[in-house]
Every structure is written in C-alpha cells, then in structure tokens.
C-alpha positions, 0 to 999 in steps of 0.5 A: 085703179091706175094712177091716171084712172084714179087721178082722171076721175078726181080731177074730172070733177074739178073741170071748169063748166062752159060757162065759167070757160067764157066768163074767164076769157077762154076761147070757145067755138064761134059761129064757123069753122076755125072761128072763136069767141071770148067773153070780153065783158068786165072782168075778163082780161082782154083788151079789144082793139079801139079801131081797125088801126088803134091799140091800146099799149100793154105797158103804159095804156096809150091809145096808138095807131099802127100801120097796115103791117102792125108797126106803130104809125108814129115812132115814140118812146114808150114809158112805164113801170115794170110793177104796179105802184102799191100804197103810192110807191112803185116796187120796181124803182121806188118811185112815187106813182104819177112820178118818173118811169123806170122803163122806157122803149123805143115801141108800143106793144100790145095784146089786144084782140078783135073779138070779130076776127078770132080765126085760125083756131084749131078744135081738140074735138077732132083730136086723135086721142080718144082715150082719157088723158091729163096733159098740163100745157103752158106757153111763153110770148113775145110781142110782135107787129101782130100782137103776141104770139106763142114762141115756146111750148111745153107739154107734160103728162099726168107724171109730170114727164114731158111729152112735147116741148118746141120752140115756134117761129113767130109770124110778126116782127119781134118787137119785144122779147119779154125776157124778164118774163119769158127768159127768151132772147133773140139768140134763142129764136135764131134758126127756128122753123117749127111754125104754129101749123106744125105745132096745131098737128102735133097736139091734135095728135096729142090730145082728144075731147076727153083730155084733161088740159091743166094750166094757170091762167091758160086762157091767155095761151090757149088764145095766142096758141089758136086753140079750142078745148072744152076740158079745162082745169085752171089752178088760179080756180083751184087755188083761189086768192084769200081776198077772192076775184079779181085778186089772182094767186101768181103761179110763183105764189103757189110754187113757193107754198106748195112745192118742193124746189123745182129743177127742171131742164129744158124751156122755162115753160116746162117747169111751169107745166110741171108745178100746174101738174103738181098743184093739180095732183095735190088738190086731188088727194095725190102725190105730187109726183107718182 
C-alpha cells in the first residue's frame, strides 16, 4: 500500500462527524446554494452581530456602530491588552487586570458574523478531484471594514509539499494587518491582484468530496475563506488540552512538544500547514515526513 493509501485509511477514521463540525463552529451547507450556517450556541467561537449597524470589537469587546461601508461611525481610541490576565496580571505588559491598557488603535475591529446572511460559499462536493487525497490548509487574515478577510493561503499535500500558495486581495479597506500574528504588512499586499473568486477556482480543482482536509482550528479559516467541506481533521481535536474543553492547545505548543524545528520557506501559513500535516501523520503512527 502506498504512503498516501495507508495514511488516508488511518486518518479517515479520525474525520470529525457532522454533529461535531456544527458544534465546533464549522460552516455547513445552508438552505440554498452558496449559503452556509454555523453553530452559534454556547461553546463556539463566533460573535454574532448585535444589530445591522452594530459590531463587537474583537480587542476591547466594546459594542460600536459602523456606517454603510463598515467604517466605525464614531472615531474613538480602541484600548486593549495583547494577552489576557493570569492571576490578575496581564503577561504582555505586567499591568494589573482592570488597569491601564498597553495597546491602542484608532479603530475598533471585529470578526462578527450574521448567521442569517452567510453567502458566497463554495462547496467542495462539486470539486474536480474525485480520488482520495489528504491536504492541509491554513490562512492568514487581516481586519477590514468587512470584518476579517483572508489575505494569504497555503495548501500542502500528504508529503508536506506545497501545492498552492497565494496572497489574496481583500475586498474591504484594511484596518489592521495583525502583523504580530500574520507576519504581514501593507507592503506584502501591494500589487496583489488575486481575488477570493480566483482562490475558489483553484481549490475546486485541488479538492473533492473525499479529500481529507487537515488544519488547526480550521473553522475560522473556512468561514472567512467561504468554503464548505465535510471531510475534516482538526489537530485541536486530535491533541486535546489536558484540562479538557474549552481549553485548547495552541499550534505553537504542539509544535514545540511534538515536532522538530521547522524552517519552511514561503508565507508564514505554509509552516503552519506543514506542522498540522506532520501532527496528523504522527497521530496515525506514521513518520512525520515521508
């Protein structure tokens, strides 16, 4: 049996059931083509828009209003901490909880969703790839006037080799590049012309309904990528936190614990896709890299 055949067979037993996909916030097919639905019950990650023109700031948690284009209606300073308080102290700056914030910005940002208006999704059930395959996917997002948008994408195969990598032009105006997490700046997006529609066409050529898609907390990637897929393996579920849900192991923690140092080229998200694929292979009792 080939490495892919053996890996697919073992990994297929770890695919998340439909009920788990919905429970953990993955987008699922809606009641019409192009529409999606997500679980917004307690325990999922999604913040629902509190009103047509109201949003909840991702950083400071303030409810604020936006205009017709998504810009904050009132110009005010957003104040927050990079890290949550532990034992009453914020590790990012050493300030006590409830005291002075260490980060400020001219804009509030959000990643709220409107569950009744999740449109523009593609479904890999119509993908061109009908053979069994295993791919890992990761995205980088920036905050724009439309919410969070995918601006970088990497896909690797079962051998951890890159098969697709691209920058993506956002549809809205960028409010924050999330540089500490995305590694991206304004210069990285200068001259980018690839659209999300272009990305959709490429993904439908690479994937099909039997493709196993591997990622870490990939519900977030798939919602902003507007991608519906039912064959998912999530390394958050493969490597649960010792304290149980809702505690989650970060990918960096799992990499440090289970993998050798990775020196991947390309976009930052390529390293994350390689890491998740290696973690999936290890969980199946195979070599991290064939």
